[in-house]
Each structure stands twice: as C-alpha cells, then as structure tokens.
Residue, then its C-alpha position, 0 to 999 in steps of 0.5 A: m571450514r570455519r574461516l571459509q563460512p564468513l567469507l562466503l556470507l560476506s561475498a553473498l552480501p552484494l547480491c542481496a543488496m542488489s536484489l533489494s535495491a530494485q524494490a522500492a517503498m510506496v507512499s500514498v496520500i488519500r483525501q476522502p470526503k470526511a477524512t485524510a489518510a497517509e500510508f507507507t507500504t514496503p515491498i514483499t516482492e516487486i516485478e519489473l518488465k521492460n518492453p521497448g517503449d513500455l514499462s510494466r511493474i507489479h508491486v506486492g507489499v504490506g504497510l501502515g497508515l493513519r487516517h485523520w477524520d475531519d472531526g478530530s479523531n484518528a485511526f491506525r491502519f494496517i495495509a496489504d496491497a498489490n498494484a500494477t502499472a502498465d501503459k499509464t494505467f494504475i490499478a491496485l487491490g488491497a486489504v485494510a484493517e483499521v483501528p479507530s481510537g476507542d472503537g473496534a477494528y474494521i476490516g475490508p477490501r479496497l480498489r484503486v484505479g487511475w493514471a500513472f503520469h510518471p513511472n514513479w507517480a500515480l493519481s487514482v480514485e479509491g473505493e474501500h468498504l470496511e466492516k466491523p465483523f463482531a459488532s453488536g446490532l446497535t453500533p455502526r458496522r460499515r464504513s464505505n468511502l471514495g477518495l482521491a489517492l496520490t501514490a509515489r514510489f521511492 
C-alpha cells in the first residue's frame, strides 16, 4: 500500500493542473483624480459559461495593490473582488482595505461598471468609499473616489 500512495498522488497531479489552468489572475490599473493605483488579484474560483456566440465569466479572487498619490505618498491595499463579464458588460463588486504610510487603515466597498471590449480586457468606471473605523473625531475619516480602471485577465 505504501508504494501505491505516491503513484495515486502523482496520477492526480495532472487533474489538479488542468483545473488550475482554467483560472487566471487579473491585473487592474486605476487612474483617479489625485492618485494612480495598480492591483493584482489571484482567483479563488472562476466559472466560465459558453453559450453559442456568448461568453460569460464569474471571477472571485483576492489580491494586493498599491496606490500612489500625486503628492508623493503611497498606500498598500488588500482586495477581495468578485466580477462578472457577460455580453460585453463588466461589473465588479469588491472590498478594499487600504493602509497609507504613517496612517491608520481605511476599509470599504467599491463598485466597477464598464465595457468588456475583449474576453480578457475591460474598461470600467470605479467608485469606492473608504472609511477609517476607529479614528478620533479630528482626523479625516473618509475617502471617496471615482476613477477609470483598465482590467486585464492573464
């Protein structure tokens, strides 16, 4: 039996590789009025539905990002994202935790709605609202931004 276990594990390896090859990472570049951000999201799960002449895809993932403000400061971002592409429409809903250098964390939701001009590319308008949950009353507690996002699937 001990000789059989490694053979069984090795035989399951191609099946695992095939299921992971269908999933793809997503990279987004976002330009906001006072900042530029880049994000990398790896999939937790990805579902692809192919109808004749139509491709629908649902992607759920987590990732990391970096935002560079025009004044020179930076913020590290943690992302949880779910997006769907169907009939040239792209929609994404996510949660963002942002940690600026020398400041407390901001957390909040974001929404992207846009146009999927290629099965692997989308251009969308992004809106996010981040709040600092445990800040004193004298510091800024909210960051709301609109931006333009270009998302690529690799």
